[in-house]
Every structure is written in structure tokens, then in C-alpha cells.
C-alpha positions in Angstrom: 28.4 -25.8 36.5 31.1 -23.6 35.3 30.2 -21.7 32.0 31.6 -23.6 28.9 31.8 -27.2 30.7 29.5 -29.6 29.2 27.3 -31.7 31.5 28.1 -35.2 30.4 26.1 -36.9 33.1 22.9 -36.2 31.4 21.7 -36.4 27.9 21.4 -32.9 26.1 18.4 -30.8 25.6 17.8 -31.9 22.1 18.2 -35.6 23.0 15.5 -35.3 25.7 13.2 -33.3 23.4 13.6 -35.9 20.9 12.7 -38.7 23.4 9.5 -36.8 24.6 8.3 -36.3 21.1 9.1 -40.0 20.2 6.9 -41.1 23.4 3.7 -39.2 22.0 2.2 -42.5 20.5 2.7 -44.3 23.7 1.3 -41.2 25.7 -2.0 -41.6 23.6 -2.2 -45.3 24.3 -2.2 -44.4 28.1 1.5 -45.5 28.7 2.8 -42.4 30.6 5.5 -43.6 32.9 8.4 -43.6 30.7 7.7 -40.3 29.2 7.3 -38.8 32.6 10.9 -39.7 33.6 11.7 -37.0 31.1 9.7 -34.2 32.9 10.9 -32.5 36.1 8.9 -32.7 39.3 8.5 -28.7 39.1 7.9 -28.4 35.4 6.1 -25.3 34.0 3.8 -26.0 30.9 3.2 -22.6 29.5 -0.2 -23.3 27.8 -1.5 -19.9 27.6 -5.1 -18.9 26.7 -7.8 -19.5 29.2 -5.8 -22.4 30.6 -2.9 -20.3 32.0 0.3 -22.3 33.0 0.2 -25.9 34.3 2.5 -26.5 37.1 4.4 -29.8 38.4 4.6 -33.2 37.0 1.0 -34.1 38.0 -0.3 -31.5 36.0 1.4 -32.6 33.0 0.1 -36.2 33.9 -3.4 -35.0 33.6 -2.8 -33.1 30.6 -1.7 -36.7 28.9 -4.3 -38.7 30.5 -7.1 -36.3 29.0 -5.4 -36.5 25.5 -5.2 -40.2 25.6 -8.5 -41.3 27.4 -11.2 -41.6 24.7 -9.2 -39.7 22.2 -10.8 -38.4 19.2 -7.9 -39.0 17.2 -6.0 -42.3 16.0 -3.0 -43.0 13.8 -1.3 -39.8 15.3 2.4 -39.3 14.6 4.7 -36.3 15.0 7.9 -35.8 12.5 10.6 -33.4 13.8 11.6 -31.3 10.7 14.2 -29.1 12.4 15.9 -28.9 16.1 17.7 -26.0 17.3 19.6 -26.3 20.5 21.2 -23.3 22.2 22.4 -23.9 26.0 19.8 -25.6 27.9 16.9 -25.1 25.3 15.7 -27.0 22.4 13.1 -25.9 19.9 11.5 -28.2 17.4 9.5 -27.2 14.3 7.5 -30.5 13.5 4.6 -31.9 11.6 1.8 -33.7 13.5 -0.4 -35.9 11.4 -3.6 -38.0 12.4 -7.0 -39.2 11.9 -10.1 -37.9 13.4 -11.8 -41.1 14.6 -15.3 -40.0 14.1 -15.2 -38.4 10.7 -12.3 -40.5 9.3 -10.8 -37.0 8.2 -7.0 -36.9 8.1 -4.9 -33.7 9.4 -1.4 -32.6 8.8 -0.4 -29.4 10.7 3.0 -27.6 11.6 3.7 -26.9 15.1 6.8 -25.5 17.0 7.6 -26.4 20.6 10.6 -25.3 23.0 11.7 -26.8 26.1 14.3 -25.9 28.7 16.2 -28.9 30.3 18.0 -29.0 33.6 19.6 -32.4 34.6 18.3 -34.5 31.9 14.8 -33.3 32.6 12.2 -30.9 30.9 11.5 -27.8 33.4 9.8 -25.6 30.9 7.6 -26.2 27.8 6.1 -23.7 25.3 4.1 -24.9 22.2 2.4 -23.5 19.2 0.2 -25.5 16.7 -1.6 -24.4 13.5 -5.0 -24.8 15.2 -6.8 -23.0 12.2 -5.2 -25.3 9.7 -6.3 -28.6 11.6 -9.8 -27.1 12.2 -10.1 -26.3 8.4 -8.7 -29.8 7.5 -11.2 -31.4 9.8 -14.2 -29.4 8.5 -14.8 -27.9 11.9 
């Protein structure tokens, strides 16, 4: 597509990013299919750490299945505090909240994630969450 011409056939990166965030509760309930339509087949999920990158929609599905199956958390919600879009990239600053099922302790932590979108689907993803704050709030 020529530079400066807007792709009107697909929702923009900010809209796709919002939809994937809003699907989080469904994902935790094991309902993945609608959310997976927002993820490209060759997506790269830059996980970092010892896990390294996850590649492909099946790896994304496995990540979500492991989050939902017997989840240690409930009442989970994510609120987008700020979204910035530049070209094919969307960045969210968000607050994640939930309850640790076993202890009943609640958490509220800040995070950021970034997606790159092509043809209405996420093709790359990066995320950071304040894991120290979450661990402190949960007494771990």
C-alpha cells in the first residue's frame, strides 16, 4: 500500500489492540476462538526471559489455554489507561486487577504492551507487567 494511504478494509491497530484486551475475560473462561481471529497465523509473541519468543497462532493458543486452565486468579480485568498508535503499531498502558483464588488477595498492577498489526491481525506482540508489585501484593 502506498505511503500515506489508509487501509480502510481492516480496523486500525488501536481498534484491534482494544478488541484483544477486551477479550481477556473470555480467554480466561476458555473461549479463545473469537480472540484468536485477531491474531495472525505467523504471529511472533516476544516473551523474553527463559521462555523466549513464541511463534505462530498455535503457540498463542497454548499460552492462553495454560492461563485459563485451572487459573489461580479470578475476577480478572484489564483497563486501558492510555493508547498510542503510530503507523501499524499500537501501545497500551493498562491496569490489570484480579483476585488470587487460593488466598483471596487482590492485586492491581500496571503494565504495557505493544502490538504490530497487518491486515487486521496482530503479527507481533511485546508485553511488560510489574511482576514485583504483583508478587508484593499477593505476599509471595
